[in-house]
C-alpha positions as CSV (number, residue, x, y, z in Angstrom):
1,M,64.4,72.1,131.1
2,S,63.4,75.8,130.9
3,D,60.4,77.2,129.2
4,L,62.6,78.6,126.5
5,E,64.4,75.3,126.0
6,R,61.0,73.5,125.7
7,A,59.8,76.0,123.2
8,T,63.0,75.7,121.2
9,Q,62.6,71.9,121.1
10,A,59.0,72.2,120.0
11,R,60.0,74.6,117.2
12,V,62.7,72.3,116.0
13,E,60.3,69.4,115.9
14,Q,57.9,71.5,113.9
15,C,60.4,72.8,111.4
16,V,63.0,70.1,110.8
17,R,62.2,67.2,108.6
18,P,61.4,64.0,110.6
19,E,63.9,61.9,108.6
20,I,66.7,64.4,109.5
21,R,65.8,64.4,113.2
22,A,65.9,60.6,113.1
23,L,69.5,60.6,111.9
24,S,72.6,60.7,114.1
25,A,75.4,63.0,113.1
26,Y,78.5,61.3,111.6
27,H,80.7,60.4,114.5
28,V,84.5,60.9,114.5
29,P,86.0,59.5,117.7
30,P,88.8,61.3,119.5
31,S,92.2,60.0,118.6
32,S,94.8,62.2,120.3
33,G,97.8,60.3,121.4
34,M,96.7,57.1,119.8
35,V,98.0,54.9,117.0
36,K,95.3,56.0,114.5
37,L,94.2,53.1,112.3
38,D,90.5,53.8,112.0
39,A,90.1,56.2,109.0
40,M,92.1,54.8,106.1
41,E,94.6,57.7,106.1
42,N,98.1,57.6,104.6
43,P,100.3,57.6,107.8
44,Y,103.3,59.1,106.0
45,R,104.1,62.8,106.0
46,W,106.1,64.6,103.4
47,P,109.9,64.8,103.7
48,G,111.0,68.0,105.5
49,S,112.6,69.5,102.4
50,M,109.3,69.1,100.5
51,V,107.4,70.7,103.4
52,D,109.7,73.7,103.2
53,Q,109.1,74.1,99.5
54,W,105.3,73.8,100.1
55,L,105.4,76.5,102.7
56,E,107.2,78.8,100.2
57,V,104.4,78.2,97.8
58,L,101.8,79.2,100.4
59,R,103.6,82.4,101.2
60,D,102.5,83.7,97.8
61,V,98.9,82.7,98.2
62,Q,96.5,85.7,98.4
63,V,94.1,84.6,101.1
64,N,92.4,88.0,100.9
65,R,91.1,87.1,97.4
66,Y,88.4,84.6,96.5
67,P,89.6,81.4,94.8
68,D,89.5,80.8,91.1
69,P,86.0,79.4,90.8
70,A,86.9,77.1,87.9
71,C,90.3,75.8,89.2
72,A,91.1,75.4,85.6
73,E,94.8,74.7,85.9
74,L,94.3,72.2,88.7
75,K,91.7,70.3,86.7
76,E,94.0,70.0,83.7
77,D,96.8,68.8,86.0
78,L,94.5,66.1,87.4
79,K,93.3,65.0,84.0
80,L,96.8,64.7,82.6
81,L,98.2,62.9,85.6
82,M,95.3,60.4,85.8
83,G,95.1,59.7,82.1
84,V,91.6,61.1,81.6
85,D,90.5,61.6,78.0
86,P,90.6,65.3,77.2
87,R,87.0,65.3,76.0
88,H,85.9,64.6,79.6
89,Q,85.4,67.3,82.2
90,V,86.2,67.5,85.9
91,V,84.1,68.8,88.8
92,L,86.0,69.3,92.1
93,G,84.5,68.9,95.5
94,N,85.4,69.4,99.2
95,G,86.2,65.7,99.4
96,S,84.2,63.0,97.8
97,D,81.3,63.6,100.2
98,E,80.5,66.9,98.6
99,L,80.5,65.4,95.2
100,I,78.1,62.6,96.3
101,Q,75.8,65.3,97.6
102,I,76.1,67.5,94.4
103,I,75.2,64.5,92.3
104,A,72.2,63.5,94.5
105,M,70.9,67.0,94.7
106,C,71.0,67.3,90.9
107,L,69.1,64.1,90.3
108,A,66.7,64.3,93.3
109,Q,63.0,64.2,92.5
110,P,60.0,62.8,94.4
111,G,59.9,59.0,94.0
112,R,63.4,58.6,92.8
113,T,65.8,56.1,94.4
114,I,69.5,55.9,95.1
115,L,70.8,52.3,95.1
116,A,74.0,50.8,96.3
117,P,75.3,47.4,97.4
118,E,75.5,46.9,101.2
119,P,77.6,47.0,103.2
120,S,79.3,50.0,101.5
121,F,80.1,53.6,102.2
122,V,77.6,55.0,104.7
123,M,77.4,58.4,103.1
124,Y,75.4,57.0,100.1
125,R,72.5,56.2,102.4
126,M,72.9,59.4,104.5
127,I,73.0,61.7,101.5
128,A,70.0,60.1,100.0
129,T,68.1,61.1,103.2
130,F,69.6,64.6,103.1
131,C,68.2,65.0,99.6
132,G,64.8,63.5,100.2
133,M,65.4,60.5,98.0
134,A,64.5,56.9,98.7
135,Y,67.5,54.6,99.3
136,R,67.7,50.9,98.4
137,G,70.6,48.9,99.8
138,V,71.1,45.5,98.1
139,P,72.9,43.0,100.4
140,L,76.2,41.6,99.0
141,A,76.5,37.9,98.5
142,E,78.8,35.5,100.4
143,D,82.3,36.9,100.9
144,F,80.9,40.3,99.8
145,A,80.7,39.6,96.1
146,L,77.9,41.4,94.2
147,D,74.6,39.6,94.2
148,L,74.0,40.4,90.5
149,P,70.5,38.9,90.2
150,A,69.3,40.7,93.3
151,T,70.9,44.0,92.2
152,L,69.5,43.8,88.7
153,Q,66.1,43.1,90.1
154,A,66.3,46.0,92.5
155,I,67.3,48.3,89.6
156,E,64.3,47.2,87.7
157,E,61.9,47.6,90.6
158,T,63.1,51.0,91.6
159,Q,64.1,52.3,88.2
160,A,67.2,53.6,90.0
161,A,68.0,57.2,89.3
162,L,71.5,56.9,90.9
163,V,73.7,53.8,91.6
164,F,76.9,54.0,93.6
165,L,79.6,51.3,93.2
166,A,82.7,51.7,95.4
167,Q,85.6,50.0,93.8
168,P,87.4,48.8,95.9
169,N,84.5,48.6,98.2
170,N,84.5,50.2,101.7
171,P,84.5,48.5,104.2
172,T,85.0,45.1,102.6
173,G,88.1,46.0,100.5
174,N,87.2,43.9,97.5
175,L,86.7,44.5,93.8
176,F,83.4,43.4,92.2
177,D,83.4,41.2,89.2
178,L,84.0,43.5,86.2
179,D,81.4,41.8,84.0
180,A,78.8,42.3,86.8
181,V,79.7,45.9,87.1
182,K,79.1,46.3,83.3
183,Q,75.8,44.6,83.5
184,I,74.7,47.0,86.2
185,C,75.8,50.0,84.1
186,A,73.8,48.6,81.1
187,A,70.7,48.0,83.2
188,T,70.6,51.3,85.1
189,P,68.2,53.8,83.7
190,G,69.9,56.6,85.6
191,L,73.5,57.4,86.4
192,V,76.2,55.0,87.7
193,V,79.0,56.5,89.9
194,I,82.1,54.4,90.2
195,D,83.7,55.5,93.4
196,E,87.4,54.9,93.2
197,A,88.5,56.4,96.5
198,Y,91.0,53.6,97.0
199,M,92.3,53.5,93.4
200,A,95.9,54.0,94.6
201,F,95.9,50.6,96.2
202,T,94.7,48.5,93.3
203,D,95.7,47.9,89.7
204,R,92.1,47.9,88.3
205,H,90.6,51.2,87.3
206,H,87.4,52.1,85.6
207,L,87.8,55.3,83.5
208,S,87.3,53.1,80.3
209,L,83.7,52.5,81.3
210,M,83.0,56.1,80.4
211,D,83.8,55.1,76.8
212,E,81.4,52.1,76.9
213,F,78.4,53.7,78.6
214,D,76.6,57.0,78.4
215,N,75.6,56.9,82.1
216,V,78.9,56.4,83.9
217,V,81.1,58.9,85.8
218,V,84.1,58.1,87.9
219,M,84.9,59.7,91.3
220,R,88.3,59.8,92.9
221,T,90.0,61.6,95.8
222,L,93.5,62.5,96.9
223,S,92.6,61.8,100.6
224,K,93.9,58.2,100.7
225,M,97.1,59.2,99.0
226,G,98.1,61.5,101.8
227,L,96.0,64.6,101.4
228,A,93.1,63.8,103.6
229,G,93.4,67.1,105.4
230,L,93.1,69.1,102.1
231,R,89.6,67.6,101.3
232,L,89.9,67.4,97.5
233,G,87.6,65.1,95.6
234,M,87.2,64.9,91.8
235,L,84.5,63.7,89.5
236,F,85.4,62.8,85.9
237,G,82.8,62.4,83.2
238,P,81.2,63.6,79.9
239,P,80.5,67.3,79.7
240,Q,76.8,66.7,79.3
241,W,76.6,65.3,82.9
242,L,79.2,67.5,84.5
243,S,77.9,70.7,83.2
244,E,74.7,70.0,85.1
245,F,76.6,69.2,88.3
246,E,78.5,72.4,88.0
247,K,75.2,74.3,88.4
248,V,74.7,72.7,91.8
249,R,78.2,73.1,93.1
250,L,78.6,76.1,95.4
251,P,81.0,78.8,94.2
252,Y,84.4,78.9,95.7
253,N,84.1,75.4,97.3
254,I,87.8,74.8,96.8
255,S,89.9,77.2,98.9
256,V,93.0,79.0,97.6
257,L,95.1,77.0,100.1
258,T,93.7,73.7,98.9
259,E,94.2,74.6,95.2
260,A,97.8,75.7,95.7
261,S,98.6,72.7,97.9
262,A,97.1,70.2,95.5
263,R,98.9,71.7,92.5
264,F,102.2,71.5,94.5
265,A,101.5,67.9,95.5
266,L,100.8,66.9,91.9
267,N,104.2,68.2,91.0
268,H,105.6,65.8,93.6
269,F,103.3,62.9,92.7
270,D,106.2,60.5,92.8
271,V,106.5,61.0,96.6
272,M,102.8,60.0,97.1
273,K,103.2,57.1,94.7
274,A,106.2,55.8,96.6
275,Q,104.3,56.1,99.9
276,T,101.3,54.2,98.5
277,S,103.6,51.6,97.1
278,E,105.1,51.1,100.5
279,L,101.6,50.8,102.0
280,R,100.8,48.1,99.5
281,Q,103.8,46.2,100.7
282,N,102.8,46.8,104.4
283,R,99.4,45.5,103.6
284,S,100.8,42.2,102.3
285,E,102.9,41.8,105.5
286,L,100.0,42.8,107.8
287,M,97.7,40.4,106.0
288,A,100.1,37.5,106.5
289,A,100.5,38.3,110.2
290,L,96.7,38.6,110.7
291,Q,96.1,35.2,109.1
292,K,98.2,33.7,111.9
293,L,95.9,35.1,114.6
294,S,92.7,33.4,115.8
295,F,90.3,35.5,113.6
296,D,87.3,33.6,112.1
297,K,88.0,35.4,108.8
298,V,90.5,37.8,107.3
299,W,89.4,39.1,103.9
300,P,91.8,39.9,101.1
301,S,92.0,43.6,100.4
302,E,92.6,45.8,97.4
303,A,92.5,49.0,99.6
304,N,94.5,50.4,102.4
305,F,92.6,48.6,105.1
306,I,91.8,45.0,106.0
307,L,88.4,43.6,107.2
308,V,88.5,40.8,109.8
309,R,85.9,38.9,111.8
310,T,86.5,37.9,115.4
311,G,84.9,35.0,117.2
312,S,81.2,35.4,118.1
313,G,80.6,38.3,120.4
314,Q,84.3,39.3,120.6
315,A,84.6,42.3,118.3
316,R,83.6,45.0,120.7
317,K,85.8,43.5,123.4
318,V,88.8,43.4,121.1
319,F,88.1,47.0,120.0
320,E,88.0,48.3,123.5
321,R,91.1,46.5,124.6
322,L,93.0,47.8,121.6
323,K,91.8,51.3,122.5
324,D,93.0,50.8,126.1
325,A,96.4,49.8,124.6
326,G,96.5,53.1,122.6
327,V,95.5,51.7,119.2
328,L,92.3,53.0,117.5
329,I,90.6,50.9,114.8
330,K,87.0,50.8,113.5
331,C,84.5,48.5,115.1
332,L,81.8,47.6,112.5
333,D,79.9,45.2,114.7
334,G,76.3,46.5,114.6
335,A,76.8,48.7,111.5
336,H,75.2,46.1,109.2
337,P,74.0,42.5,109.6
338,Q,76.8,41.2,107.4
339,L,79.4,43.0,109.5
340,Q,78.6,41.2,112.7
341,D,81.8,40.6,114.8
342,C,83.8,42.6,112.2
343,L,86.7,45.1,112.7
344,R,88.3,47.2,110.0
345,L,92.1,47.8,110.4
346,T,93.8,50.6,108.4
347,V,97.2,49.7,107.1
348,G,99.8,51.9,108.8
349,T,103.5,52.2,108.8
350,A,105.6,49.1,109.6
351,D,106.0,50.4,113.2
352,E,102.2,51.1,113.6
353,N,101.3,47.7,112.2
354,R,103.7,46.1,114.7
355,L,102.1,47.9,117.6
356,L,98.7,46.9,116.2
357,L,99.7,43.2,116.1
358,Q,101.2,43.4,119.6
359,A,97.9,44.9,120.9
360,L,95.9,42.2,119.1
361,H,97.9,39.4,120.6
362,G,97.2,40.8,124.0
363,A,93.5,41.5,123.4
364,M,92.8,38.1,121.8
365,N,94.7,36.0,124.2
366,D,93.3,37.4,127.5
């Protein structure tokens, strides 16, 4: 290492917060040429005729101009399509991740805590660290149900400023008991965010909780419905909350291409609905097939992925053999104590699921 490199490293250690230096950057593995079943994406593309219409729309987009900072028409389209009460407002984000960060930045103060069940979406913990907030993860109970007494106790002990509840939960795929969710909302002194990233794959939704509680907002995304590349997340809630979040949102965070593409997609929402409906059928068929393999556990799912547990010490071996066979999934072994020996399998097309099952047969029977 050169003198300049040593000096640079010393300067970084002096200037960058220790808790940030202790983190690892979010890792996205290379997937070129593989059957990609690791990131809960919709595997279906738009029909060719629809792509042609979309490209015609993009021809008229003025990329030399800044976006509409309010995205007013897109927000109204989203509220209407998703049945949001007109009295509620919408904040748009560059994916749900940005919305999580906006909320945390707005509520962050010394001594305040973000709380979430665990295992759940890793960004809750990471963004708490980004914003200098304490984080309290409450372990889920057996079969990943909410441990309600432990959660209520943790809320009382921390006086949680912010609680995240992913419904369905990632990576477990389950819905929590609705009465337990309501008790958490009632007990939380701060804000409760219901994260409905996978709302397209379940019949239970939570917008009505905003009519029962003054501390609930609902977050959704179009990513899992087929627009992951656009990065469009949305937060619905009372204007008293959302007007504060708007102050923290960076101007022009939604590009003109994203706004135009999202409005086009919403005008063809029936296509995305048909695709998610097919994925729900594919999920049922994949679940039935997985239950015939020698997994220790296959958990039911209300999302577009399925969590499985291999035999003791086998998860990483199965993961690597699938990768060698050209199939990329998510190995969760080591991510959390309750995910020991676990793999998460995104539901793909019928052909992709067939290739996954073939690879699993080979990997588990060697």
